[in-house]
C-alpha positions, 0 to 999 in steps of 0.5 A: 438665831441658832448657836452652840452653847459653849459651856455645855459643849465643853462640859459634854465633850469629856462625856461624848468623846472620852469613852471608857475602855474595858479590860479587853480594849473595847470602847464602852460609849457613855452616850448613845449615838441616838442622842447625838443624831436626835440633837441634830435632827431637832436642829434640822427641824424634826419635831419632838413627836416625829423623832421616833419615826426618824430614830426608832430606838430613841424611846429606849433612851429618852421620852422625845415629847418631854425632852425638847433638846436631847443633849442640849449642846445646840441651842435651838431657835429661828434663823433670822 
């Protein structure tokens, strides 16, 4: 079964969607887009060892082999 973890999603929403704005009006993201894409890639079945091939910059943010779910808002599992 694959599902969203509601509590974690609610907690992460403020981090993901409400970024800081600097004094010049530019957005300063608090989370790299690579984290979001890595989470979706893992959900679609990309293995942790293949993440660097799909997302070449992911190694700048996490160690994919040590972080099974980069953010944790999608609970991975088998679809039955």
